[in-house]
N, CA, C and O atoms as a MOPAC input file, in Angstrom:
PM7 MOZYME 1SCF
protein

 N    112.10100 1    95.98700 1   106.24800 1
 C    111.86100 1    94.93900 1   105.54200 1
 C    111.58400 1    93.48700 1   106.89500 1
 O    110.73000 1    92.61400 1   107.05100 1
 N    112.56500 1    93.81800 1   107.46600 1
 C    112.50800 1    92.53400 1   108.65000 1
 C    111.52000 1    92.90700 1   109.52100 1
 O    110.92300 1    91.96300 1   110.03900 1
 N    111.05900 1    94.37100 1   109.93700 1
 C    109.79900 1    94.18100 1   110.77200 1
 C    108.80600 1    93.93300 1   109.85300 1
 O    108.00000 1    93.22800 1   110.46100 1
 N    108.43700 1    94.09800 1   108.82000 1
 C    107.35200 1    93.88300 1   108.04200 1
 C    106.95800 1    92.35800 1   108.08000 1
 O    105.81700 1    91.94900 1   108.29600 1
 N    108.11300 1    91.54500 1   107.82800 1
 C    108.32700 1    90.15000 1   107.67500 1
 C    108.14600 1    89.46300 1   109.01700 1
 O    108.30900 1    88.24700 1   109.11700 1
 N    107.84200 1    90.15600 1   109.95400 1
 C    107.76900 1    89.68300 1   111.57300 1
 C    106.17500 1    89.23100 1   111.58700 1
 O    105.80900 1    88.35400 1   112.36900 1
 N    105.38200 1    89.78100 1   110.81100 1
 C    103.86400 1    89.60700 1   110.66200 1
 C    103.70500 1    88.24700 1   109.89500 1
 O    104.30700 1    87.97200 1   108.85700 1
 N    102.80000 1    87.42100 1   110.55700 1
 C    102.41300 1    86.23900 1   109.74800 1
 C    101.94300 1    86.56500 1   108.27600 1
 O    102.38900 1    85.92400 1   107.32500 1
 N    101.04000 1    87.56900 1   108.12600 1
 C    100.42600 1    87.99800 1   106.82100 1
 C    100.64500 1    89.66100 1   106.65200 1
 O    100.58600 1    90.49100 1   107.55900 1
 N    100.92000 1    89.90900 1   105.19700 1
 C    101.29600 1    91.13000 1   104.91600 1
 C    100.27500 1    91.36800 1   103.79600 1
 O    100.14000 1    90.48200 1   102.95100 1
 N     99.46300 1    92.61700 1   103.71100 1
 C     98.52600 1    92.77500 1   102.60300 1
 C     99.05200 1    93.96400 1   102.15600 1
 O     99.32500 1    94.95100 1   102.83900 1
 N     99.20300 1    93.78400 1   100.73500 1
 C     99.91200 1    95.03700 1    99.85300 1
 C     98.61700 1    95.47200 1    98.97900 1
 O     98.26500 1    94.67600 1    98.10900 1
 N     97.92800 1    96.59500 1    99.13200 1
 C     96.84400 1    97.04400 1    98.33500 1
 C     97.33900 1    97.86200 1    97.36900 1
 O     98.41800 1    98.44100 1    97.49700 1
 N     96.51200 1    97.97700 1    96.23700 1
 C     96.57700 1    98.86900 1    95.09400 1
 C     97.99700 1    98.81200 1    94.33000 1
 O     98.54200 1    99.84600 1    93.94500 1
 N     98.55100 1    97.55400 1    94.14100 1
 C     99.89700 1    97.55300 1    93.36600 1
 C     99.20600 1    97.85200 1    91.87300 1
 O     98.19500 1    97.38700 1    91.34600 1
 N    100.20500 1    98.84200 1    91.41700 1
 C     99.89700 1    99.15600 1    89.83000 1
 C     99.01900 1   100.72600 1    90.23700 1
 O     98.67000 1   101.40900 1    89.27400 1
 N     98.83600 1   101.01800 1    91.05200 1
 C     98.18400 1   102.45300 1    91.24700 1
 C     98.87000 1   103.50200 1    90.53800 1
 O     98.33000 1   104.28700 1    89.75800 1
 N    100.35200 1   103.46800 1    90.91700 1
 C    101.10200 1   104.32700 1    89.91400 1
 C    102.08600 1   103.36100 1    89.75400 1
 O    102.26400 1   102.36900 1    90.46200 1
 N    102.90800 1   103.82400 1    88.47500 1
 C    104.19300 1   103.11700 1    88.02200 1
 C    105.27400 1   103.31100 1    89.25000 1
 O    105.29700 1   104.23000 1    90.06900 1
 N    106.05700 1   102.31700 1    89.15600 1
 C    107.00000 1   101.98400 1    89.92400 1
 C    108.41300 1   102.37900 1    89.18600 1
 O    108.51600 1   102.00300 1    88.01900 1
 N    109.36900 1   103.01000 1    89.68700 1
 C    110.51800 1   103.46500 1    89.18300 1
 C    111.35700 1   102.13400 1    89.48600 1
 O    110.90600 1   101.21600 1    90.17100 1
 N    112.80100 1   102.13100 1    88.82000 1
 C    113.33700 1   101.16400 1    88.93600 1
 C    113.92200 1   100.52200 1    90.51800 1
 O    114.13400 1    99.34800 1    90.82200 1
 N    114.05400 1   101.56200 1    91.20900 1
 C    114.26400 1   101.46500 1    92.85600 1
 C    113.04500 1   100.84400 1    93.39700 1
 O    113.14800 1    99.77200 1    93.99300 1
 N    111.67800 1   101.52200 1    93.21800 1
 C    110.41700 1   100.89500 1    93.66200 1
 C    110.38300 1    99.61000 1    93.14900 1
 O    110.08100 1    98.72200 1    93.94500 1
 N    110.63200 1    99.29500 1    91.96400 1
 C    110.34800 1    97.78000 1    91.54100 1
 C    111.55600 1    96.93100 1    92.12400 1
 O    111.19000 1    95.79500 1    92.42400 1
 N    112.61100 1    97.12800 1    92.31200 1
 C    113.64300 1    96.24200 1    93.08100 1
 C    113.28200 1    96.08300 1    94.55200 1
 O    113.43000 1    94.99400 1    95.10500 1
 N    112.79700 1    97.17900 1    95.21200 1
 C    112.34500 1    97.17700 1    96.52300 1
 C    111.28000 1    96.01700 1    96.91800 1
 O    111.33100 1    95.18600 1    97.82500 1
 N    110.16600 1    96.28000 1    95.79100 1
 C    109.17000 1    95.34200 1    95.74800 1
 C    109.50800 1    93.92700 1    95.60600 1
 O    108.89400 1    93.07600 1    96.25000 1
 N    110.67200 1    93.55800 1    94.60800 1
 C    110.96600 1    92.43700 1    94.51800 1
 C    111.90900 1    91.75300 1    95.56600 1
 O    111.98600 1    90.53600 1    95.73500 1
 N    112.51700 1    92.57500 1    96.15100 1
 C    113.18200 1    92.17700 1    97.14500 1
 C    112.28900 1    91.63200 1    98.32600 1
 O    112.44700 1    90.57000 1    98.92800 1
 N    111.27600 1    92.62800 1    98.53500 1
 C    110.33400 1    91.96900 1    99.75300 1
 C    109.55200 1    90.89100 1    99.23700 1
 O    109.24800 1    90.08800 1   100.11800 1
 N    109.19900 1    90.65800 1    98.29400 1
 C    108.50200 1    89.24300 1    97.73200 1
 C    109.33300 1    88.45800 1    97.87200 1
 O    108.95500 1    87.45000 1    98.46900 1
 N    110.62200 1    88.47900 1    97.48800 1
 C    111.72500 1    87.28400 1    97.42400 1
 C    111.84300 1    87.06000 1    98.98800 1
 O    111.68500 1    85.91100 1    99.40100 1
 N    112.07700 1    87.95300 1    99.77500 1
 C    112.47300 1    87.65100 1   101.13700 1
 C    111.08700 1    87.18900 1   101.84100 1
 O    111.38600 1    86.53400 1   102.83900 1
 N    109.94400 1    87.26800 1   101.71900 1
 C    108.55100 1    86.66400 1   101.98600 1
 C    108.19600 1    85.09700 1   101.62400 1
 O    107.57900 1    84.25200 1   102.27300 1
 N    108.86200 1    85.04000 1   100.26300 1
 C    108.64400 1    84.00500 1    99.50100 1
 C    108.57100 1    82.53000 1   100.29600 1
 O    109.67000 1    82.20600 1   100.74700 1
 N    107.78200 1    81.83200 1   100.48600 1
 C    107.73900 1    80.45800 1   101.25800 1
 C    108.03500 1    80.63500 1   102.66700 1
 O    108.43500 1    79.69900 1   103.35900 1
 N    107.80200 1    82.12200 1   103.23300 1
 C    107.77400 1    82.36600 1   104.56300 1
 C    106.81800 1    83.05600 1   105.37400 1
 O    106.50900 1    82.98700 1   106.56400 1
 N    106.45500 1    83.70800 1   104.44600 1
 C    105.19300 1    84.53200 1   104.93500 1
 C    104.05000 1    84.48800 1   103.84000 1
 O    104.23900 1    84.32800 1   102.63500 1
 N    102.88200 1    84.65000 1   104.44400 1
 C    101.57700 1    84.95300 1   103.62000 1
 C    101.48600 1    86.29200 1   103.26200 1
 O    101.53300 1    87.22900 1   104.05900 1
 N    101.31800 1    86.40200 1   101.70000 1
 C    101.29800 1    87.82000 1   101.42000 1
 C     99.85900 1    87.82300 1   100.54600 1
 O     99.50600 1    86.83300 1    99.90600 1
 N     99.11000 1    89.01500 1   100.60200 1
 C     97.75300 1    89.27500 1   100.08100 1
 C     98.18100 1    90.45600 1    99.20500 1
 O     98.52200 1    91.51800 1    99.72400 1
 N     98.16900 1    90.30500 1    98.08800 1
 C     98.31300 1    91.29400 1    96.70500 1
 C     96.95500 1    91.78100 1    96.48600 1
 O     96.05400 1    90.96500 1    96.68000 1
 N     96.68300 1    92.81000 1    96.16500 1
 C     95.31800 1    93.47600 1    95.45400 1
 C     95.78600 1    94.49600 1    94.35700 1
 O     96.43300 1    95.52300 1    94.56500 1
 N     95.42800 1    94.11800 1    93.39500 1
 C     95.46600 1    95.16900 1    92.13800 1
 C     94.61800 1    94.88900 1    91.26200 1
 O     94.16700 1    93.75200 1    91.12100 1
 N     94.19600 1    96.15600 1    90.36400 1
 C     93.46500 1    96.10100 1    89.57400 1
 C     93.72300 1    95.74600 1    88.21900 1
 O     92.88700 1    95.70000 1    87.31600 1
 N     95.00800 1    95.48500 1    88.13700 1
 C     95.71600 1    94.97100 1    86.69200 1
 C     95.85600 1    93.27800 1    86.39100 1
 O     96.52600 1    92.65500 1    87.21400 1
 N     95.38300 1    92.68100 1    85.49700 1
 C     95.75800 1    91.69600 1    85.07900 1
 C     97.27100 1    91.31400 1    85.20400 1
 O     98.15800 1    92.15500 1    85.05800 1
 N     97.49400 1    90.10900 1    85.46000 1
 C     98.64800 1    89.71900 1    85.59100 1
 C     99.54400 1    89.98500 1    84.36400 1
 O    100.68800 1    90.38300 1    84.58600 1
 N     99.11900 1    89.79400 1    83.03000 1
 C     99.67700 1    90.15300 1    81.63100 1
 C     99.94300 1    91.40000 1    81.40800 1
 O    100.65700 1    91.76100 1    80.47200 1
 N     99.30600 1    92.32300 1    82.38300 1
 C     99.60700 1    93.93200 1    82.23000 1
 C    100.41400 1    94.35200 1    83.11000 1
 O    100.42200 1    95.57700 1    83.23200 1
 N    101.22200 1    93.67500 1    83.88900 1
 C    102.09300 1    94.13300 1    85.08100 1
 C    103.07300 1    94.93300 1    84.53000 1
 O    103.67800 1    95.73200 1    85.24600 1
 N    103.31100 1    94.82300 1    83.35100 1
 C    104.71200 1    95.42900 1    82.67000 1
 C    104.30400 1    96.97800 1    82.45900 1
 O    105.12900 1    97.86300 1    82.23400 1
 N    102.75100 1    97.20000 1    82.57600 1
 C    102.67700 1    98.65000 1    82.68000 1
 C    103.21900 1    99.49600 1    83.69000 1
 O    103.58500 1   100.63100 1    83.38600 1
 N    103.31700 1    99.04200 1    84.93900 1
 C    103.77800 1    99.76400 1    85.99500 1
 C    105.08900 1    99.20100 1    86.54400 1
 O    105.76200 1    99.86300 1    87.33400 1
 N    105.46700 1    97.94900 1    86.11900 1
 C    106.64000 1    97.71000 1    86.52500 1
 C    107.81500 1    97.89100 1    85.58300 1
 O    107.76300 1    96.91600 1    84.83400 1
 N    108.72900 1    98.56100 1    85.28400 1
 C    109.50700 1    99.04100 1    84.22600 1
 C    110.42000 1    98.01300 1    83.46600 1
 O    110.78300 1    98.26200 1    82.31700 1
 N    110.82700 1    96.75000 1    84.17000 1
 C    111.43400 1    95.76200 1    83.86400 1
 C    110.64500 1    94.32400 1    83.71400 1
 O    109.97300 1    93.75600 1    84.57500 1
 N    110.87700 1    93.97500 1    82.59100 1
 C    110.00500 1    92.84200 1    81.99200 1
 C    110.49800 1    91.52400 1    82.96600 1
 O    109.76200 1    90.71900 1    83.53700 1
 N    111.86600 1    91.57300 1    82.96300 1
 C    112.26400 1    90.33700 1    83.59100 1
 C    111.96400 1    90.40400 1    85.12900 1
 O    111.79200 1    89.31900 1    85.68300 1
 N    111.89600 1    91.32300 1    85.74100 1
 C    111.81100 1    91.57000 1    87.00100 1
 C    110.41700 1    91.35600 1    87.43500 1
 O    110.17000 1    90.76100 1    88.48400 1
 N    109.44800 1    91.85000 1    86.61600 1
 C    108.20900 1    91.56400 1    86.66500 1
 C    107.63800 1    90.00300 1    86.45900 1
 O    106.60000 1    89.55200 1    86.94200 1
 N    108.56000 1    89.33200 1    85.64300 1
 C    108.22900 1    87.89000 1    85.51400 1
 C    108.63700 1    87.39600 1    86.89500 1
 O    107.79800 1    86.84900 1    87.61000 1
 N    109.92400 1    87.57200 1    87.30700 1
 C    110.13800 1    87.00700 1    88.47800 1
 C    109.54300 1    87.15900 1    89.52900 1
 O    109.59700 1    86.26500 1    90.37300 1
 N    108.82500 1    88.31700 1    89.75800 1
 C    108.10400 1    88.60200 1    90.84700 1
 C    106.72500 1    88.18000 1    90.91100 1
 O    106.17800 1    88.04700 1    92.00600 1
 N    106.01000 1    87.91900 1    89.63600 1
 C    104.66100 1    86.93800 1    89.59600 1
 C    105.13400 1    85.34400 1    89.60000 1
 O    104.36800 1    84.43500 1    89.92000 1
 N    106.19300 1    85.19300 1    89.29000 1
 C    106.53300 1    84.01300 1    89.50400 1
 C    106.63100 1    83.43900 1    91.00900 1
 O    106.14800 1    82.36100 1    91.35500 1
 N    107.14800 1    84.09400 1    91.62800 1
 C    107.02500 1    83.99700 1    93.39300 1
 C    105.83800 1    84.00200 1    93.88200 1
 O    105.48100 1    83.14000 1    94.68500 1
 N    105.01800 1    85.01800 1    93.45100 1
 C    103.86900 1    85.53400 1    93.88400 1
 C    102.68500 1    84.41700 1    93.66900 1
 O    101.92900 1    84.15700 1    94.60600 1
 N    102.55300 1    83.75100 1    92.36400 1
 C    101.69500 1    82.62500 1    91.95300 1
 C    102.09600 1    81.52600 1    92.18600 1
 O    101.28900 1    80.60900 1    92.03300 1
 N    103.31400 1    81.24200 1    92.58500 1
 C    103.87800 1    79.65400 1    92.92100 1
 C    102.78700 1    78.97800 1    93.80200 1
 O    102.24700 1    77.91500 1    93.49600 1
 N    102.53300 1    79.64900 1    94.85400 1
 C    101.62700 1    78.98900 1    95.92300 1
 C    100.27700 1    79.60900 1    96.08700 1
 O     99.52000 1    79.46500 1    97.04700 1
 N    100.08700 1    80.32100 1    95.00900 1
 C     98.66400 1    81.48200 1    95.20700 1
 C     97.43600 1    80.78000 1    94.98600 1
 O     97.25000 1    79.70600 1    94.41400 1
 N     96.43500 1    81.75400 1    95.66700 1
 C     95.20400 1    81.29100 1    95.59300 1
 C     94.79600 1    82.74900 1    94.78000 1
 O     94.95300 1    83.83800 1    95.33100 1
 N     94.33300 1    82.63100 1    93.60800 1
 C     94.15200 1    83.73700 1    93.00900 1
 C     92.26100 1    84.07300 1    92.88000 1
 O     91.41800 1    83.24500 1    92.53500 1
 N     92.05200 1    85.30600 1    93.21700 1
 C     90.77600 1    85.51000 1    93.48200 1
 C     90.55000 1    86.87700 1    92.44300 1
 O     90.98700 1    87.98600 1    92.74900 1
 N     89.81100 1    86.61200 1    91.19600 1
 C     89.48700 1    87.61500 1    90.48000 1
 C     88.27300 1    87.97600 1    90.62500 1
 O     87.39500 1    87.11500 1    90.66900 1
 N     87.93800 1    89.47300 1    90.74100 1
 C     86.49000 1    90.03400 1    90.63800 1
 C     86.24000 1    90.64800 1    89.50100 1
 O     87.12500 1    90.90600 1    88.68600 1
 N     84.97000 1    90.94700 1    89.33900 1
 C     84.49100 1    91.62200 1    88.09900 1
 C     83.30400 1    92.30200 1    88.71400 1
 O     82.72800 1    91.92000 1    89.73300 1
 N     82.95900 1    93.48100 1    87.89900 1
 C     81.60600 1    94.24600 1    88.28300 1
 C     82.38600 1    95.68800 1    88.90900 1
 O     83.55100 1    96.08200 1    88.85600 1
 N     81.17400 1    96.22700 1    89.49700 1
 C     81.40000 1    97.29700 1    89.86400 1
 C     82.00900 1    97.54000 1    91.32200 1
 O     81.67200 1    96.72100 1    92.17700 1
 N     82.75600 1    98.43800 1    91.65000 1
 C     83.60600 1    98.60100 1    92.59800 1
 C     82.34700 1    98.72800 1    93.96300 1
 O     81.22000 1    99.21000 1    93.84900 1
 N     82.88900 1    98.21300 1    95.04800 1
 C     81.84200 1    98.48700 1    96.32500 1
 C     81.74600 1    99.75400 1    96.57500 1
 O     80.62600 1   100.06000 1    96.98500 1
 N     82.67600 1   100.83600 1    96.46600 1
 C     82.56000 1   101.93400 1    96.83200 1
 C     81.45900 1   102.66800 1    95.67000 1
 O     80.38900 1   103.20500 1    95.95500 1
 N     81.89800 1   102.56000 1    94.67000 1
 C     80.83500 1   103.21700 1    93.41700 1
 C     79.21100 1   102.58400 1    93.66200 1
 O     78.18700 1   103.24300 1    93.48600 1
 N     79.26100 1   101.31300 1    94.05700 1
 C     77.97000 1   100.86200 1    94.34500 1
 C     76.96700 1   101.40000 1    95.73800 1
 O     75.75300 1   101.50300 1    95.91300 1
 N     77.94800 1   101.61500 1    96.41700 1
 C     77.41300 1   102.28100 1    97.68800 1
 C     77.17100 1   103.60400 1    97.50500 1
 O     76.23200 1   104.09400 1    98.13400 1
 N     77.91900 1   104.40300 1    96.66000 1
 C     77.82500 1   105.78000 1    96.39200 1
 C     76.42000 1   105.87100 1    95.72200 1
 O     75.60100 1   106.74900 1    95.99500 1
 N     76.23600 1   104.90700 1    94.84700 1
 C     74.84600 1   105.08500 1    93.76300 1
 C     73.59800 1   104.65900 1    94.78100 1
 O     72.48300 1   105.18000 1    94.80500 1
 N     74.01900 1   103.72700 1    95.49400 1
 C     72.66300 1   103.50500 1    96.43400 1
 C     72.20700 1   104.74700 1    97.23800 1
 O     71.07200 1   105.20200 1    97.37500 1
 N     73.56100 1   105.23500 1    97.80300 1
 C     73.33000 1   106.50700 1    98.79400 1
 C     72.44500 1   107.81100 1    97.71600 1
 O     71.48100 1   108.47300 1    98.10000 1
 N     72.96500 1   107.88600 1    96.62100 1
 C     72.23000 1   108.77300 1    95.90900 1
 C     70.88100 1   108.65600 1    95.44800 1
 O     70.13400 1   109.60700 1    95.22100 1
 N     70.53000 1   107.10200 1    95.28500 1
 C     69.36700 1   106.82000 1    94.84200 1
 C     68.21600 1   106.86200 1    95.92300 1
 O     67.02700 1   107.07600 1    95.68900 1
 N     68.77500 1   106.62500 1    97.10500 1
 C     68.02900 1   106.79900 1    98.46100 1
 C     67.59200 1   108.15600 1    98.88100 1
 O     66.55500 1   108.37300 1    99.50900 1
 N     68.68600 1   109.30900 1    98.38800 1
 C     68.31500 1   110.49200 1    98.82400 1
 C     67.46800 1   111.12800 1    97.96300 1
 O     67.01600 1   112.20500 1    98.35300 1
 N     67.12600 1   110.70900 1    96.83600 1
 C     66.29100 1   111.31800 1    95.95800 1
 C     64.87900 1   111.33300 1    96.23900 1
 O     64.48400 1   110.24200 1    96.65100 1
 N     63.90900 1   112.30600 1    96.13900 1
 C     62.71900 1   112.19500 1    96.64400 1
 C     61.89300 1   111.77200 1    95.78600 1
 O     60.71300 1   111.60700 1    96.09400 1

């Protein structure tokens, strides 16, 4: 954790891709708490905040985690088709005779 926090910015992608067990949830919380107000974090997830309980088993931990993440956050919400799907569709369309 100390090695990661030497960086000015840490980006965590795909939060919620797979459910976390209690140990994973605690480690994620410790990391966010250690970075809180000390380092910039970029977090990417396809889950809206109100659904983070789907992959974090403990509601209290999820709430505390989000509290720290959102305190100074700039939230960017995207909608629409993913870039990968759009690119794949464009490739398929161009390859048709």
